[in-house]
C-alpha positions in Angstrom: -26.5 58.0 60.9 -26.7 54.7 62.8 -26.3 51.4 60.9 -29.1 48.8 60.9 -28.5 46.0 63.4 -29.0 42.3 62.5 -28.4 39.0 64.2 -25.6 37.1 62.5 -25.8 33.5 61.4 -24.2 31.2 64.0 -22.8 27.8 63.0 -21.9 25.1 65.6 -20.7 21.6 66.1 -19.3 19.7 69.0 -17.1 16.9 70.3 -17.2 15.1 73.7 -14.7 13.2 75.8 -14.8 12.0 79.4 -11.0 12.3 79.9 -9.4 14.6 77.4 -10.5 18.3 77.7 -9.0 19.1 74.3 -11.6 16.7 72.7 -14.5 18.0 74.8 -15.3 21.2 72.9 -17.8 23.3 71.0 -17.0 24.7 67.5 -18.7 28.1 67.1 -18.6 30.4 64.0 -20.3 33.8 64.1 -20.7 35.0 60.5 -20.1 38.7 60.5 -18.1 39.6 57.3 -15.9 42.7 56.9 -15.9 43.8 60.5 -12.6 45.6 61.4 -11.0 44.4 64.6 -11.5 47.8 66.4 -15.3 47.5 65.9 -15.6 44.0 67.4 -16.8 43.3 71.0 -16.4 39.7 72.0 -17.0 38.6 75.6 -16.9 35.0 77.0 -18.5 34.0 80.3 -19.0 30.6 81.8 -22.5 30.4 80.3 -22.6 33.2 77.8 -21.1 34.5 74.6 -21.6 38.1 73.6 -20.6 39.4 70.1 -21.0 42.8 68.4 -19.3 44.1 65.3 -19.9 46.6 62.6 -19.1 46.7 58.9 -19.6 49.7 56.6 -23.2 48.7 55.9 -24.6 47.0 59.1 -24.0 46.1 62.7 -24.0 42.4 63.8 -25.0 41.6 67.4 -25.9 38.4 69.2 -26.0 37.0 72.8 -25.8 33.3 73.3 -27.0 31.7 76.6 -25.2 28.4 76.6 -26.7 25.0 77.6 -23.9 24.4 80.1 -20.7 26.0 81.4 -17.5 26.4 79.4 -13.9 26.8 80.5 -13.3 30.4 79.5 -9.5 30.3 80.1 -8.9 27.3 77.9 -11.2 28.5 75.1 -9.9 30.0 71.9 -11.0 32.7 69.4 -9.9 33.9 66.0 -11.1 36.9 64.1 -11.2 36.6 60.3 -12.6 38.6 57.3 -15.8 36.5 57.5 -16.4 36.7 61.2 -15.3 35.0 64.4 -14.3 31.4 64.9 -14.4 30.0 68.5 -13.4 26.8 70.1 -15.1 26.7 73.5 -14.0 24.0 75.9 -16.8 22.4 77.9 -16.2 22.6 81.6 -17.6 19.2 82.5 -15.9 16.2 81.0 -18.6 13.9 79.6 -18.8 11.2 76.9 -22.3 12.4 75.9 -23.0 15.3 73.6 -24.8 18.4 74.8 -28.4 17.9 73.6 -28.3 21.5 72.2 -26.2 24.6 72.2 -28.5 27.0 73.9 -30.1 26.9 77.3 -33.5 27.4 75.9 -35.0 24.6 73.8 -36.8 27.1 71.6 -35.5 27.0 68.1 -33.3 30.0 67.1 -33.7 31.1 63.5 -30.1 32.2 63.2 -28.6 29.0 64.5 -27.4 26.3 62.1 -25.5 23.1 62.3 -21.9 23.3 61.0 -21.9 20.1 58.8 -18.3 20.7 57.8 -17.3 20.0 61.4 -20.1 17.9 62.7 -19.8 14.2 63.4 -22.3 11.9 65.2 -21.5 11.0 68.8 -20.8 7.4 67.9 -18.5 8.3 65.1 -15.9 10.3 67.1 -13.5 7.3 67.4 -13.5 6.8 63.7 -12.7 10.4 63.2 -9.8 10.2 65.6 -8.4 7.1 63.8 -8.5 9.0 60.5 -11.1 6.9 58.7 -13.7 9.6 58.5 -11.4 11.7 56.3 -11.2 9.0 53.6 -13.3 9.7 50.5 -16.5 7.5 50.9 -15.3 6.1 54.1 -13.1 3.4 52.3 -16.3 1.4 51.5 -15.4 1.1 47.8 -11.7 0.2 48.2 -11.0 -2.7 46.0 -14.6 -3.0 45.0 -16.7 -2.1 42.0 -19.2 0.8 42.0 -22.9 0.6 41.6 -22.8 1.0 37.9 -21.0 -2.4 37.6 -17.7 -0.8 36.5 -14.3 -0.9 38.1 -14.7 1.6 40.9 -13.7 4.7 38.8 -10.4 3.3 37.5 -9.2 5.1 34.4 -8.1 2.3 32.2 -6.7 4.8 29.6 -3.8 5.4 32.0 -2.7 1.7 32.0 -1.6 1.8 28.4 2.0 2.5 29.3 2.4 -0.6 31.5 5.1 -3.0 30.3 3.9 -5.7 27.9 0.5 -4.0 27.3 1.3 -1.5 24.6 -1.3 -1.2 21.9 -4.1 -2.8 24.0 -7.5 -1.1 24.1 -7.9 -1.1 27.9 -11.4 0.4 27.6 -12.6 -3.0 26.1 -11.8 -4.7 29.4 -14.7 -3.0 31.2 -17.1 -5.3 29.4 -15.3 -8.6 29.9 -17.1 -9.5 33.1 -20.4 -9.5 31.4 -19.1 -11.3 28.3 -17.6 -14.1 30.3 -20.9 -14.7 32.2 -22.9 -14.5 28.9 -20.6 -17.0 27.1 -20.8 -19.3 30.1 -24.6 -19.3 29.9 -24.5 -20.0 26.1 -22.3 -23.1 26.7 -24.6 -24.5 29.3 -27.7 -24.1 27.2 -26.0 -25.6 24.1 -25.1 -28.8 25.9 -28.8 -29.7 26.2 -29.3 -29.6 22.4 -26.3 -31.8 21.5 -27.2 -35.3 20.1 -25.8 -38.3 22.0 -23.1 -39.1 19.5 -21.3 -41.6 21.7 -24.1 -44.2 22.0 -25.1 -44.1 18.3 -21.4 -44.4 17.2 -21.1 -47.5 19.4 -24.2 -49.1 18.0 -23.1 -48.4 14.4 -19.7 -50.0 15.1 -21.4 -53.1 16.5 -23.6 -53.4 13.5 -20.7 -53.0 11.1 -18.7 -55.6 13.0 -21.5 -58.1 12.7 -21.8 -57.6 9.0 -18.1 -58.0 8.5 -18.1 -61.2 10.6 -20.9 -62.7 8.5 -19.2 -61.8 5.2 -15.8 -63.3 6.2 -16.9 -66.3 8.2 -15.3 -69.5 6.7 -17.5 -72.2 5.2 -17.4 -75.5 7.0 -16.1 -78.6 5.3 -18.8 -80.4 3.4 -21.0 -77.4 3.1 -21.4 -75.4 -0.1 -22.0 -71.8 -0.2 -25.5 -71.0 -1.6 -23.9 -68.9 -4.3 -21.6 -71.7 -5.5 -24.4 -74.3 -5.5 -26.5 -72.2 -7.8 -23.6 -71.8 -10.3 -23.0 -75.5 -10.3 -26.6 -76.3 -11.1 -26.6 -73.8 -14.0 -23.5 -75.5 -15.5 -25.3 -78.9 -15.4 
């Protein structure tokens, strides 16, 4: 009894380089699980990849006509439990990507982009320097997140720092907003405060004038109005 034949899923990604052949490659994965090595046929040609393999329930078969030539001798292959992984070296050294994997521009239903390995053409240098492997690309280092917090820092782990025992570090998350709120309250409150300084000065001047009048000495020959009235009463 012959097994049913199906076209396996094929994943691909690529890199390009105009000088280094080891960076001018195609990543290819043919998904054909549980195919024992003795059932696998894998042939590489300059413009073609042929694969066939059988599991206990089905046969996987696919022929790929490539967009351009590959260097067969310097290409690598690895058979695993989930299928075949290939690293095909492009024959022509070019900085530009292949526009597609296959010679024909017609869309193949079994062909998928391998997003785990894919980078855009203009991001290859970042990957080589290691930046593309950082979580988030390093964009949030030292900064806050969109929620207005502290970039995911777990303040509960800071309780054992020297001189900070017993502090509720979770309360620090709201300090930024409290400071700005209190600053706004101070600014608004200044507008409603009475001008104490001017009124105080005026009151002081009035008090000084009254004190001067009360204590001013009476000139010789003059009688204070109060004294004159008493004298007339006595007469």
